C-alpha positions as CSV (number, residue, x, y, z in Angstrom):
1,M,-8.7,-4.9,-31.1
2,T,-5.6,-5.4,-33.0
3,D,-5.9,-7.1,-36.4
4,N,-3.4,-10.0,-37.2
5,V,-3.4,-11.8,-40.4
6,D,-1.7,-14.8,-38.5
7,F,-4.9,-15.1,-36.3
8,K,-6.0,-18.7,-36.2
9,H,-9.6,-19.9,-36.4
10,P,-10.9,-21.5,-33.2
11,Q,-11.7,-24.7,-35.1
12,Y,-8.2,-24.6,-36.5
13,E,-6.5,-24.3,-33.1
14,D,-8.8,-27.1,-31.8
15,S,-8.0,-29.5,-34.7
16,L,-4.3,-28.9,-35.1
17,P,-3.1,-31.5,-32.6
18,D,-5.1,-34.2,-34.4
19,W,-3.7,-33.2,-37.8
20,K,-0.1,-33.2,-36.4
21,A,-0.7,-36.7,-34.9
22,V,-2.0,-38.3,-38.0
23,D,0.8,-36.7,-40.0
24,D,3.6,-37.8,-37.6
25,V,2.3,-41.4,-37.5
26,C,2.3,-41.4,-41.4
27,M,5.8,-40.1,-41.5
28,G,7.4,-43.4,-40.7
29,A,9.3,-44.8,-37.6
30,R,12.5,-42.7,-37.8
31,K,10.9,-39.2,-38.0
32,F,8.0,-40.2,-35.7
33,K,10.6,-41.1,-32.9
34,Q,12.3,-37.7,-33.4
35,V,9.2,-36.0,-32.0
36,A,7.8,-38.8,-29.8
37,F,9.0,-37.4,-26.4
38,E,8.4,-33.7,-27.6
39,N,4.6,-34.3,-28.7
40,G,3.8,-36.7,-25.9
41,Y,3.5,-39.9,-27.9
42,L,5.9,-41.6,-25.5
43,L,6.4,-40.6,-21.7
44,K,9.8,-40.5,-20.4
45,L,11.1,-42.9,-17.8
46,N,11.9,-41.0,-14.5
47,P,11.0,-37.6,-16.0
48,D,12.4,-35.6,-13.2
49,D,15.9,-37.1,-13.5
50,K,18.0,-34.9,-15.7
51,T,21.2,-36.7,-15.3
52,P,23.2,-38.1,-18.4
53,K,22.5,-41.7,-17.2
54,N,18.8,-41.3,-17.3
55,T,19.1,-39.4,-20.6
56,H,20.8,-42.3,-22.0
57,L,18.3,-44.8,-20.4
58,N,15.4,-42.8,-22.2
59,H,17.3,-42.7,-25.6
60,N,17.6,-46.4,-25.5
61,Y,13.9,-46.8,-24.3
62,L,12.8,-44.8,-27.5
63,E,15.1,-46.6,-29.9
64,R,14.0,-50.0,-28.8
65,A,10.2,-49.2,-29.3
66,V,8.7,-50.4,-32.7
67,L,6.2,-48.3,-34.5
68,Y,4.1,-50.6,-36.7
69,P,2.9,-48.9,-39.9
70,F,-0.6,-49.6,-39.4
71,V,-1.9,-46.2,-40.3
72,G,0.5,-45.5,-43.4
73,Y,-0.4,-48.9,-44.8
74,T,-4.1,-48.2,-44.3
75,L,-3.8,-44.8,-46.1
76,K,-2.0,-46.6,-49.1
77,A,-4.6,-49.3,-49.3
78,L,-7.6,-46.8,-49.3
79,T,-5.9,-44.6,-52.0
80,G,-5.0,-47.7,-54.0
81,M,-8.6,-48.8,-53.8
82,A,-10.0,-45.6,-54.7
83,F,-7.8,-45.1,-57.7
84,S,-7.5,-48.9,-58.8
85,K,-9.3,-47.8,-62.0
86,A,-8.1,-44.5,-63.6
87,P,-10.6,-41.7,-63.2
88,K,-12.4,-40.7,-66.3
89,I,-11.4,-37.2,-67.5
90,E,-13.1,-35.1,-70.0
91,L,-11.5,-31.8,-70.9
92,S,-12.4,-29.0,-73.3
93,T,-9.8,-27.8,-75.8
94,Q,-9.0,-24.8,-73.6
95,L,-8.4,-26.9,-70.5
96,D,-6.5,-29.9,-72.2
97,Y,-3.1,-28.6,-70.8
98,M,-4.6,-29.6,-67.3
99,R,-4.3,-33.3,-68.0
100,D,-0.5,-33.2,-67.6
101,N,-0.1,-29.8,-65.9
102,A,-2.9,-29.1,-63.5
103,D,-1.0,-27.2,-60.9
104,G,1.5,-25.0,-63.0
105,E,4.2,-27.5,-61.8
106,N,3.8,-30.3,-64.3
107,V,1.7,-32.4,-62.0
108,G,-1.2,-33.8,-63.9
109,L,-4.9,-34.0,-62.8
110,I,-4.9,-37.6,-61.7
111,Q,-1.7,-37.1,-59.5
112,M,-3.4,-34.0,-57.9
113,M,-6.6,-35.9,-57.3
114,K,-4.7,-38.7,-55.6
115,A,-2.8,-36.3,-53.4
116,S,-6.0,-34.6,-52.4
117,F,-7.6,-38.0,-51.6
118,R,-4.6,-38.8,-49.3
119,S,-4.7,-35.5,-47.8
120,V,-8.4,-35.6,-47.0
121,T,-8.2,-39.1,-45.7
122,K,-5.4,-38.0,-43.3
123,S,-6.7,-34.7,-42.2
124,G,-10.3,-34.6,-43.2
125,R,-9.7,-31.3,-44.9
126,E,-8.0,-29.5,-47.8
127,L,-8.4,-26.3,-49.7
128,L,-8.4,-25.8,-53.6
129,F,-8.2,-22.5,-55.2
130,M,-7.7,-21.2,-58.7
131,D,-4.5,-19.4,-59.6
132,T,-3.8,-17.5,-62.8
133,E,-0.5,-17.1,-64.8
134,T,1.2,-13.7,-64.3
135,N,4.2,-12.1,-65.9
136,G,7.5,-11.7,-64.3
137,D,6.4,-8.3,-62.8
138,G,3.3,-9.9,-61.1
139,S,0.9,-8.5,-63.8
140,Q,-1.5,-11.0,-65.3
141,A,-0.3,-12.6,-68.5
142,T,-2.2,-12.2,-71.8
143,N,-4.6,-15.0,-72.3
144,P,-3.4,-16.6,-69.1
145,R,-3.8,-20.2,-68.1
146,S,-5.4,-21.0,-64.8
147,F,-4.3,-23.8,-62.4
148,I,-5.3,-25.5,-59.2
149,N,-3.5,-24.7,-56.0
150,R,-3.7,-27.2,-53.2
151,V,-3.5,-26.1,-49.5
152,S,-3.2,-28.5,-46.6
153,A,-5.4,-28.3,-43.5
154,K,-2.4,-27.2,-41.5
155,A,-1.7,-24.1,-43.9
156,F,-5.4,-23.1,-44.2
157,I,-5.5,-21.1,-40.9
158,N,-8.6,-18.8,-41.0
159,W,-11.7,-18.4,-43.0
160,R,-15.1,-16.6,-43.2
161,N,-17.6,-16.6,-46.0
162,N,-15.7,-13.8,-47.9
163,M,-12.2,-14.3,-46.8
164,L,-9.7,-17.3,-46.8
165,V,-6.3,-17.0,-45.1
166,I,-3.3,-19.2,-46.1
167,K,0.0,-19.4,-44.4
168,E,2.8,-20.1,-46.8
169,S,6.6,-19.7,-47.1
170,Y,8.9,-18.0,-49.6
171,K,12.7,-18.2,-50.2
172,E,15.1,-15.5,-50.0
173,Y,18.5,-16.5,-51.7
174,G,22.1,-15.4,-50.9
175,E,25.1,-16.2,-52.8
176,F,25.1,-19.7,-51.5
177,E,22.4,-20.1,-49.1
178,E,18.6,-20.0,-49.1
179,V,16.4,-18.9,-46.2
180,S,12.7,-19.9,-45.9
181,K,10.4,-17.2,-44.5
182,D,6.6,-16.9,-43.7
183,Q,4.1,-15.4,-45.9
184,W,0.4,-15.0,-45.6
185,R,-2.0,-15.1,-48.8
186,V,-5.6,-13.7,-48.2
187,L,-8.2,-14.5,-50.7
188,A,-11.0,-12.0,-50.2
189,M,-13.9,-10.3,-51.7
190,V,-13.2,-6.4,-51.6
191,D,-15.9,-3.8,-53.0
192,G,-17.5,-6.8,-54.8
193,K,-14.1,-8.0,-56.5
194,Y,-12.1,-11.0,-55.9
195,T,-8.5,-10.0,-54.7
196,I,-5.3,-11.6,-53.5
197,Q,-3.3,-9.9,-51.0
198,L,0.2,-11.1,-49.7
199,Y,1.6,-10.2,-46.4
200,R,5.2,-10.8,-45.2
201,K,7.0,-10.4,-41.8
202,T,9.4,-7.8,-41.6
203,E,11.4,-5.9,-38.8
204,Q,8.3,-3.7,-38.3
205,G,5.9,-6.7,-38.0
206,I,3.7,-8.3,-40.6
207,V,2.8,-5.9,-43.3
208,K,1.3,-5.9,-46.7
209,Y,3.6,-7.0,-49.6
210,D,3.1,-5.1,-52.9
211,E,-0.3,-4.2,-54.2
212,P,-3.2,-6.6,-54.2
213,V,-3.8,-8.8,-57.2
214,I,-7.2,-8.5,-58.9
215,P,-7.6,-11.5,-61.2
216,K,-9.7,-11.2,-64.5
217,D,-11.2,-13.8,-66.8
218,Y,-10.5,-14.0,-70.6
219,K,-12.9,-11.1,-71.3
220,G,-11.0,-9.0,-68.7
221,K,-13.9,-9.1,-66.3
222,H,-13.3,-9.3,-62.5
223,Y,-14.6,-12.2,-60.5
224,D,-17.5,-11.6,-58.2
225,Y,-16.7,-14.7,-56.2
226,I,-13.8,-16.6,-54.6
227,P,-12.8,-19.4,-57.0
228,A,-12.0,-21.9,-54.1
229,V,-13.4,-25.1,-52.8
230,C,-12.8,-26.7,-49.3
231,I,-12.8,-30.5,-49.4
232,G,-14.0,-32.3,-46.4
233,S,-14.3,-35.8,-45.2
234,Q,-17.9,-35.5,-44.5
235,D,-18.9,-32.6,-46.9
236,N,-17.4,-29.6,-48.9
237,S,-18.2,-26.9,-46.4
238,L,-15.8,-24.6,-44.5
239,S,-16.5,-26.4,-41.2
240,V,-13.8,-28.8,-40.0
241,D,-14.4,-32.5,-40.2
242,E,-12.7,-35.2,-37.9
243,P,-9.9,-36.9,-39.8
244,P,-11.0,-40.5,-40.8
245,L,-7.7,-42.0,-39.7
246,L,-7.7,-40.2,-36.3
247,E,-9.0,-43.1,-34.2
248,L,-6.8,-45.5,-35.9
249,T,-3.8,-43.1,-35.1
250,R,-4.6,-42.9,-31.4
251,I,-4.7,-46.8,-31.1
252,S,-1.5,-47.1,-33.1
253,I,0.3,-44.6,-30.7
254,A,-1.0,-46.6,-27.8
255,H,0.3,-49.7,-29.4
256,F,3.8,-47.9,-29.8
257,R,3.9,-47.2,-26.0
258,D,3.0,-50.9,-25.3
259,S,5.9,-51.9,-27.6
260,A,8.3,-49.5,-25.8
261,D,7.4,-51.1,-22.4
262,Y,7.6,-54.5,-23.8
263,Q,11.0,-54.1,-25.4
264,H,12.3,-52.3,-22.4
265,A,11.2,-55.3,-20.1
266,C,12.7,-57.8,-22.5
267,F,16.0,-55.9,-22.5
268,W,16.4,-55.6,-18.8
269,A,14.8,-58.9,-17.6
270,G,14.4,-61.0,-20.5
271,Q,17.9,-62.8,-20.3
272,P,18.9,-65.3,-17.6
273,Q,21.4,-64.0,-14.9
274,A,24.1,-66.3,-13.7
275,Y,24.8,-65.9,-9.9
276,M,27.0,-67.8,-7.4
277,S,26.7,-67.8,-3.4
278,G,28.7,-69.2,-0.6
279,L,32.1,-68.2,-2.1
280,T,35.2,-68.0,0.1
281,E,37.5,-64.9,0.0
282,N,40.3,-67.0,-1.4
283,W,38.2,-68.4,-4.1
284,L,37.1,-64.7,-5.1
285,D,40.8,-63.6,-5.2
286,M,41.7,-66.6,-7.5
287,I,38.8,-65.7,-9.9
288,K,39.8,-62.0,-10.0
289,K,43.4,-63.0,-11.0
290,E,41.8,-65.1,-13.8
291,M,39.6,-62.3,-14.9
292,D,42.8,-59.9,-14.9
293,T,44.6,-62.4,-17.2
294,G,41.6,-62.8,-19.6
295,S,41.0,-66.4,-18.9
296,G,37.8,-65.8,-16.9
297,I,35.3,-68.5,-16.1
298,G,33.8,-70.9,-18.6
299,L,30.0,-71.1,-18.6
300,G,27.8,-73.7,-20.3
301,G,28.8,-76.4,-22.8
302,S,31.5,-78.8,-21.7
303,S,33.1,-76.4,-19.2
304,I,33.5,-77.5,-15.7
305,M,33.5,-74.8,-12.8
306,A,35.1,-75.6,-9.5
307,L,33.4,-74.0,-6.6
308,P,34.5,-74.0,-2.8
309,E,32.8,-76.2,-0.5
310,G,29.2,-74.9,0.2
311,G,29.4,-72.8,-2.9
312,V,26.3,-72.7,-5.2
313,F,26.0,-71.8,-8.9
314,G,22.7,-71.0,-10.6
315,Y,20.6,-68.9,-13.0
316,A,18.0,-66.4,-12.1
317,Q,15.2,-65.9,-14.5
318,S,12.4,-63.3,-14.2
319,Q,8.9,-64.5,-14.1
320,P,7.1,-63.9,-17.4
321,N,5.3,-60.4,-17.5
322,S,2.6,-60.7,-20.3
323,M,0.8,-57.4,-19.4
324,P,2.6,-55.3,-22.2
325,M,2.2,-58.1,-24.7
326,E,-1.4,-58.6,-23.9
327,S,-2.1,-54.8,-24.3
328,M,-0.3,-54.9,-27.7
329,A,-2.5,-57.7,-28.7
330,H,-5.6,-55.8,-27.5
331,H,-4.6,-52.6,-29.4
332,K,-3.9,-54.7,-32.5
333,E,-7.3,-56.3,-32.3
334,L,-8.9,-52.8,-32.2
335,I,-6.9,-51.7,-35.2
336,V,-8.3,-54.6,-37.2
337,Q,-11.8,-53.9,-36.2
338,M,-11.3,-50.2,-37.3
339,G,-9.9,-50.8,-40.7
340,G,-6.6,-52.6,-40.1
341,R,-8.0,-55.7,-42.0
342,L,-7.6,-53.7,-45.3
343,I,-3.8,-54.5,-44.9
344,E,-4.3,-58.2,-43.7
345,K,-5.4,-61.2,-45.6
346,T,-8.4,-63.1,-44.4
347,S,-9.2,-66.6,-45.4
348,S,-12.5,-67.2,-43.4
349,N,-14.8,-65.0,-45.5
350,T,-16.1,-65.5,-48.9
351,K,-15.6,-62.5,-51.4
352,I,-19.3,-61.5,-50.9
353,E,-19.0,-61.9,-47.0
354,A,-15.7,-59.5,-47.3
355,A,-17.6,-56.9,-49.3
356,D,-20.5,-56.8,-46.6
357,N,-17.9,-56.7,-43.7
358,A,-16.0,-53.8,-45.4
359,H,-19.1,-51.8,-45.9
360,A,-18.4,-49.3,-43.1
361,E,-14.8,-48.5,-44.4
362,H,-16.1,-48.3,-48.0
363,S,-18.8,-45.8,-47.2
364,V,-16.1,-43.6,-45.8
365,L,-14.0,-44.3,-48.7
366,S,-16.9,-43.5,-51.1
367,L,-17.7,-40.2,-49.4
368,I,-14.2,-39.0,-49.5
369,A,-14.0,-39.9,-53.3
370,N,-17.3,-38.1,-53.9
371,N,-16.1,-35.1,-52.1
372,V,-12.8,-34.9,-54.0
373,E,-14.6,-35.5,-57.4
374,S,-17.1,-32.8,-56.6
375,A,-14.4,-30.4,-55.6
376,Y,-12.3,-30.9,-58.7
377,N,-15.4,-30.6,-60.9
378,Q,-16.2,-27.3,-59.3
379,M,-12.6,-26.1,-60.0
380,L,-12.8,-27.1,-63.5
381,M,-16.0,-25.2,-63.8
382,F,-14.2,-22.1,-62.4
383,I,-11.4,-22.5,-64.9
384,S,-13.7,-23.2,-67.8
385,Q,-15.4,-19.8,-67.1
386,A,-12.0,-18.0,-66.8
387,R,-10.8,-19.6,-70.0
388,G,-14.0,-19.2,-72.0
389,A,-14.3,-22.9,-72.6
390,N,-16.8,-24.0,-75.2
391,K,-17.4,-27.6,-73.7
392,E,-18.0,-28.9,-70.3
393,S,-15.0,-30.5,-68.5
394,Y,-15.3,-33.0,-65.6
395,V,-13.7,-35.9,-63.8
396,E,-15.2,-39.0,-62.5
397,I,-13.6,-41.3,-59.8
398,N,-14.4,-44.9,-59.6
399,K,-16.8,-45.9,-56.9
400,D,-16.7,-49.7,-57.1
401,F,-14.2,-50.4,-54.3
402,I,-15.0,-54.0,-53.9
403,A,-13.6,-56.1,-56.7
404,R,-15.2,-59.6,-57.0
405,N,-16.6,-61.9,-59.8
406,L,-20.1,-63.0,-60.1
407,T,-20.9,-66.6,-58.9
408,P,-22.1,-68.9,-61.5
409,E,-25.5,-68.7,-59.8
410,E,-25.6,-65.0,-60.1
411,M,-24.6,-65.0,-63.7
412,R,-27.3,-67.5,-64.4
413,Q,-29.9,-65.4,-62.7
414,T,-28.8,-62.3,-64.5
415,V,-29.0,-64.0,-68.0
416,E,-32.5,-65.6,-67.1
417,A,-33.7,-62.1,-66.1
418,W,-32.8,-60.8,-69.4
419,M,-34.3,-63.5,-71.4
420,K,-37.6,-63.1,-69.5
421,G,-37.6,-59.4,-70.3
422,A,-37.1,-58.4,-66.5
423,L,-33.6,-56.9,-67.3
424,P,-32.7,-54.6,-70.3
425,K,-29.9,-56.1,-72.4
426,S,-27.7,-53.1,-71.8
427,D,-28.1,-53.4,-68.0
428,M,-27.0,-57.0,-68.3
429,I,-23.8,-56.2,-70.1
430,L,-23.1,-53.4,-67.8
431,K,-23.5,-55.5,-64.8
432,F,-21.0,-58.1,-66.3
433,Q,-18.6,-55.2,-66.9
434,R,-18.8,-53.9,-63.5
435,Y,-17.8,-57.4,-62.0
436,G,-15.2,-58.0,-64.5
437,E,-16.7,-60.6,-66.4
438,I,-16.6,-58.5,-69.6
439,D,-13.8,-55.9,-70.2
440,P,-15.2,-52.6,-68.8
441,E,-13.1,-50.6,-71.3
442,R,-15.2,-52.1,-74.2
443,S,-18.2,-50.1,-75.7
444,L,-21.8,-51.5,-75.2
445,E,-22.0,-51.7,-79.0
446,E,-18.8,-53.7,-79.3
447,V,-19.9,-56.2,-76.8
448,M,-23.3,-56.6,-78.4
449,D,-21.8,-57.0,-82.0
450,E,-19.4,-59.9,-80.8
451,L,-22.0,-61.7,-78.9
452,E,-24.3,-61.7,-81.8
453,T,-21.6,-62.9,-84.1
454,S,-20.0,-65.7,-81.8
455,S,-23.3,-67.0,-80.3
456,G,-26.0,-66.4,-82.9
457,I,-28.2,-65.1,-80.1
458,P,-30.0,-61.7,-81.2
459,L,-29.1,-59.3,-78.5
């Protein structure tokens, strides 16, 4: 058996086409079309015909197709809802730098969490691991800061309980050029110690690059665990979860194919075709002379066309072909049912009904938000231990995704419940804050003091 650091986990191999499809659809129309034939999103016309004419035909067939941004807009809508309220962040003094620089590249903690949320929503998976500052020679710095590194599902190629393999790239620089080359990072437990080993491809094959790095905490102690967390759309285990946007992506691709057929049909058969029959040879010679001189034949308007005896002029119009359009409409309806309504306005439902109808989408949204929050809190715990923090650090992502106000009846019932002693005063105020009736940024004490002063009601 030959060991190969580039070995792909079977679940990775099985899921890679799905990750690529969601990524490709989210890239936008221009980039999506560049890989549409290559990745099978659009099937070529006359695929066995390799002539320049058929190549040109397929080029136009692809260019006329329209990719509607259902998936990309849904991703933006979900992310916007999850982060409509800024996450709550509590950091110890030792970790305060992470508020604005959580990854060592000046990306703040909130921006990183947003990026992770998008990544998990797209692929159903992302890896986070702790990285520690080093000196220029690769040795660990004195009193080093620790950061969070994000690894996409496509870069996280292999895993076991005590080993994680990440495929990366590094750059080699010439006088004017730079070349990107492959690199593999292995996070593993070796002899009870957490180690980081790099591999690079050379002329001799893939070999170990430099000595392994053995990180230490602020006391100089080795880690007896791998400080990493895998975020999933279902749970934060190493198993691969299905991408939440996968089915929406598949239907969007089907809609793109329908669009290609519809636009192709419109181009070739959508315009009326003029025709003439019963023409004499002399008349055709006369018309040819007129065409050669550029005068041609007038069609439409007030032009009069003289035809020979028995000649007929008319327009041929193809019969309507509604099949591609009907298929597009069907796929659009499926998209609406599966989450596309997040990007369309509806007027038939009340706010409460809209909240009930969106329950399925928001349960998925809540689960991803919970998983991202849990993973980042785990990473903050790792870094707190590495830095010797004297206070707990944590983040809290908003989970109230349906924004609506209380109806007058609901407000009356809430106040009556408080007045009868069935609802604590603090719960009443918190409920009003949750639904935007009272500023949620104000403290409970501030609200109670103001109500007492303004209304004279003892709260």
